[in-house]
N, C-alpha and C positions, 0 to 999 in steps of 0.2 A: 771589591775594590782593594787596592793596596793599602795596608795599614801603616801609616807613618806616624812619627812623633807628633807632627802638626795635627793630624787627624784625631789622634787620641786626646790631645790637648783641647781640640774643638769640642769633642763629646763631653769632656769634663766641664768645659767652660760654658756651654750653651745654656744649661739649666739656670746658672746664676745670671747670665746676661738677660734672659727673658723672664725674670721674676715679676716684671710688670704685667705679664700675661701668663700667670700660672695655669696649669691644667686643673680644672675644677674636679671635685670628687663626684663620681657618679652616684645616682640614687636609683632604687629599684624601679620606681614608677614616677612618671610625670604626667599630669593631666592638664591639658591646655583647653580651657573653656572659652566659648563665645568668640569664635574666629570665622572669618570669611576664607574658605579653603579653595585655593587653586591647586588642583591635583597634578599639574604638570602636563596634562594631556588635553583637557577639555576647557573651552572658553567660559562655560557657565560655572559660576561659583556656588559653593554649598555653605550654608551657615551651619556650624556645628561645633563639635568637641572632639578632641583627639587624645587617646590614651596611649602612652608609650610605656612599655615594659622592658626593662633593661635597655637594649639598643634598637629595638624594633617597634614599629607602630602596631599596636595590638587591636585597637578598636577605633572606628570613626563613626560618629552618630550625630544626627540632628537633635536627639533627645539627651538628657543628662546621663552621664556614664557613672555608675556606682563604682567605688573603689574599695579595695580591701583595707579596712581601717587599721588592721594589724601590721600592714606593710608600711615601709617608709615611702610616702607619696608626697611629691611636691605638686601643689596646685597653682596654676598660673591663670589669671584672668586676662584673656586676650583682648578684651574691651572692643570687640568688633573689628579688630585690625586684620590685615591681609596675610594669611599664612600660605607659604609656598615652599616647594622643595629647595634645598640648598643649591647654590650655583655650581656649575661645572665649567671649568676652563679646559678645553681639549687640546690646547697647544701651549704648554709652559716649559720653561727651563729654570726650575726652582733654584738650582745652585748658581747658574750663570747670571740670573736676573739680579742677584744680590751684590754683584761686584762689577767693576768696570773691566774691560778687556785687559788693561794694563795691570790691574790688581790680580787677575787670574794668571797672567803670564809671568809676572815678576814678584808677586807678593807671597806671603806665607800661606800655604794651603789651609792651615788651621784657622786663620783669620777669615778666609773665604767661607768656611763651613759655619763659623760663628755668625757671620752676617746672614748666611742663608737660613740659619735656625731662627733668627729674629724675623726674617722675611716670611718664613713659613707661617709663623703666628699672625703676622700682618695679613697674609692672604686669607686665612680663616676668618679673621675679623672684618674682612671685606665681604664676607658671606659665601666665599668659595669653599665648599665642604669636600669637593673632589677635583683633582686635576690629573691630566695625562701629561707626564713629563717626557719630552721628546728629544732629550739629548743632554747628558751631563752625568757627573759622578753622584747619582742620586740615591743609590741603594742604602747607604748608611743613614742618610737623612730620613728616608722612609721608615726604616726600622726604628729609629729614635722616636718618631712621631707615633708609630703604631704601638710602641711600648709605653706611651703615656708620659715620656720624659719631658717633651715640649709640646705646645699646641701647634696644630697644623692640619692641612687637609688630608684626605685619603689621596694616595699617589699611585697611579698606574705608570710604572717606570719603564722607559726604554733602555736606560743605561747609556753608555757611550754611543753617539751617532756613528754610523759606519760610512766611511767615505773612501773614494778612490784617491790615489795620488793626484794632486792638483784639483781635487774636488772641493765642494763647499765646506766640508769638515776637515780640510787640511790646513792647519794653523801654522805650519812651519814657515820660517823665513825663506826668502827667495833663493838663498844660497845654501840651504840645508838639503843634504842628500837624503833620499828615502832609505829605509833599512835595506831594501832589496838591492841598492846600489852602494852599500857600504856605510851608510849613515847610521845614526843612533836614534832611538825613540825621542820624539819631541816631548816637551813638558806637558802639552795637552793630552798626549797619549799616556804619559806616566800617571797622570791624575785621573785617567779614565773619562775625560771629556769626549774623546773620540777614539775610533780605531781606524787606521788606514789599512785597507785590504784591497789588493788587486788580483784579479783572476778568480776563477770558480773555486779552486781549492782554498785559497785564502778567505774567500767569502764564507764558505761553509764553516771554517774554523771560527771566524769572527762571530757569526750568528750563534753557533752552538755555545761558544764561550759566554756570550751575553745572556743567552737563555739560562745557562747554568747558574749565573749570578742572580737570576731572579727577574729578568725582563718579562713584562706582560705583553709586549709587542716589540717588533723590530723596526728601527728607523734607519732608512738609507737616505743618502743625499744623491739624487738622480739628476740634478741639474744645477746650473749656476745660481749664485746667491747675491743678496744685497750686501751683507756685512763682510763676506769673505773678500780677500784682497786681490786674488789672482784669477778668478773665474768669472767671465762675463755672464750676464743673465741668459743669453741665447744658447749657451753650450749645454749639451746633454751629457750625462755622466753614467758610467757603467754600461756594459753591453747587455743585451737581452739575456744572454746565457748567465751572466753574473747575477742579475736581478732574480732570474728564475731559480738559481741555486739558493738564494736567500729565502725566497717564497717557499720552496720545497722543504728547507730545513725548519722554517717556522711552522709550516703545516704539520710536520712530524711531531711538533710539540703542541699542536692544537691551537695555534695562534696565527697572527697575520703580519704582513709587512706594510708599512706606510712609507711614502717617499716624499722628500722635499723636492718640489719641481714646479716651475712656473710655465714652461712653454709646451706647446702641443707635441713637438717631437719627443721631448722627455717623457711626457705623460702617456703618449701612445705606446712608447716602448715599454713603460712600466705596466700598462694594462695588458699588453701582449704577454708579459712575463708572469702575470697572475697577481699583481698587486691589488689590494682591496681598498686602499685609501690614498688620496692625494692631499698633501699639505700645501696650501697656498693656491697655485693655479691661476693667479690673477692675469696671466698673459695668454690664456687659452683661446683658441678660435671656437666658433659655434659648433663646428662638426665634432670636435673633440669632446665638448661638453655634452652634446647629444649622445655620443658613444658612451660616456660615463653613465648617463641616465639609462640607456638601454641595457648596460651590463651590471647595473646596480653598484657602481663604484662610488664610494664616499668622497665628498669634497669637504675638506676641513679648511674653512675660509677665515680670513681675518680682514677687518676693515682698519687699515693702517693710516697713520698721518703721513703727509708728504715730507715732513721735515726729517732730516737724517740726524744721527748722533753728532756730537761736537767733534769726535775724533774721526769722522768719515772724511774720505778724500772727495774731491769734486765728482769723480766717477761714481763713487758709492752713493753720494747724495742724489745723483741723477737716477741711479738704479732704484733707489727708494721711491722717488717720484713716479717712475714708470710703473712700479708694482702697485703703489697706492692708487694711482689713476686708472689702473686696469680692472680694479675690483668691480666697478659699476657694471660694465658690460657682462662680465663673467657671472656675477650673481643673477643678473636678469636672464642670461641663458640658462643657468641652473634652475631657476624657478620655472622657466618655459618648458624644460625637458624633465622636470620632476626629479632632479638629481638629489640623492640623499645628502643633506648638508649637516655639518657640525660646525661649531664655532670655537675659536680660541683667540688668544692675544699675541703670543709669540714675542714677548718683550724680554730682552736680555742685554747685559753689558751697559745698562743705562739706569742705575738704581733710583735716581730722582723721580722717574716717571712711573715707578711701580705703584705708587699711591693712586694713579689714574687708571688702574686696571678696569674699574667699573664704567669709565667713560666709553670704552669700546663696546659696551652693551648698548648704550644709547645710540651709537653710530649705526648700528644695524637697523635702527628705525628709518633709515633712508630707503630701505628696500622692503621692510617687513612691518606688519601691524604690531602693536605692543603684545598682543596675544601670541603672534608667531615668534616674536623675539623671546618671550618667556618660555615658550615650548622648546625653542631651539637650544637655550642654555640650560635646560633641565632634562626633560625626557628624551629629546632627540639626541643630545650629547651622550646621555646614558646608553642609548642603543649602540653608539659607536664603541663605548667602553666595553660593552658586552661581547664585541668581536674577539676579545682576548680569551673567551671560553674558560677552560679550567686554569689557564694562566692568570686569570684575574685574581688579585690578592684579596678580594672581598666578594664572597659568593653567598653569604648567609641570607641577605635580603635584596630586594630590588632597589634601584637607585633612580634618582631624577623624578620620582613620583611621591605623592602622598596618598598611600593606600595601605590597607591592612597587610602586614607581612613585609612592608618596605623598611629600609633603614630609616631610623629617626634622624635624618639630616634635613634641617628646615630652617627657614628664617621668617620672622614676623616683621612685616613692613608697615610703617605708619603712613597710610595712604594706599591708593589702588593703582599699581603700575599698569594694569590693563587699560587705564584711562590716560596715564602719563608715564611713559617708559623712563623719563628722566629722573623719576624717583629713585631709580637704581644707582644713580651716580653718587649722591650724597649718602653713602652707606653709613657713615658715622652717626648721622642724624636720623636717618629713616629706618635703618635696621635696628629695631628695638629688642629683638631676641634672635640669637644665633645658637643653634643646636647641631651638634655632630655626634653621631653614634649614641644618641640618647643622653648626651651630656650637654647641659646648658653652659655655654661659654660666655654669653652676654645676655643680660636681662635688664633693660632700663625702663620697663613699662611702669608708668606712674599711675 
């Protein structure tokens, strides 16, 4: 991303802003005894103990696990509570979620990064140890978290979303000309929130540039959107040739393309072009969902509220209702045709509701059993993250599971969410331990 004075100021300031959530010191070994283990895949629980060495799960056993007394070992009595993998949100916009649209368009960029740094810590303390960021200037934030400067989840970054002129990622005003017609780059492009690219050649440059900067997957906007001002929901965006160019360029780097799309026309075009994942899809017909199942295309779905943001126009509020109300039929179709599903929240430009991130987990209980929900937000979501292949920024251990050799990303829940999925909503009370990468960030076990 472009290095500006505001960005440098943000990096300097973030660590002092988040001192209420410092990054804890790692220890060589952590032993968690006496827990009910949900491994992320199987409904049946195991009563046992878990040994973490550095950042990986070393041993899981129903019997006591001896430890090296000469090593620095932290022993935690789990008191029979529910141990599960850390949560994964497969559709986030970490930078954009921390600010309003007005703040991003008119405010100091450094302030937006400071807010995002605080929100990254809040996300981790809601139990989300991994997220897939699908649009925004996220690379610097990811590097800051990975370096241990501030707390936050693992991030699979898409970088700037790639949009056609007049597409869902085109944030220009109605009278702003595109660069190709003599205009200048918009603020949203200057801060790397998006890239506007038209035509096969421009698409190849946009994808290659984004991969160079560290994208783990590519995000295109292939159809109309709710929050965008000028594109109706029913429009499809990009030609099949343009989308295929992105797919081919991403495949050359061993990764994949996912697209923002709601309608059957947009999704069928994306599938024909070789896209492997669809974001949203709440307006799909049954035939298209069936095709996704047959071809093994992922559906990254969200259960949204019908209410729009305060700054939405009447048209945007109606679009939000249409999308939210469409989820029921599409999820039922997806279950019928065994479509590979992932889950995310897709909240942005509305900071007051970030604290409600976990409520979207409980909403999935309208279609899934508690076990299916927990599997969806852990091991199923991790399978989608794995599509990034060697572009994944974290390849040392498995994710979304509690098993030997997996990353030590986990939460300890006071209560059994297999019996009551609503326990996941009150994270501050019910998540008594949060660990990421073998580091204990929260421990309130009494």
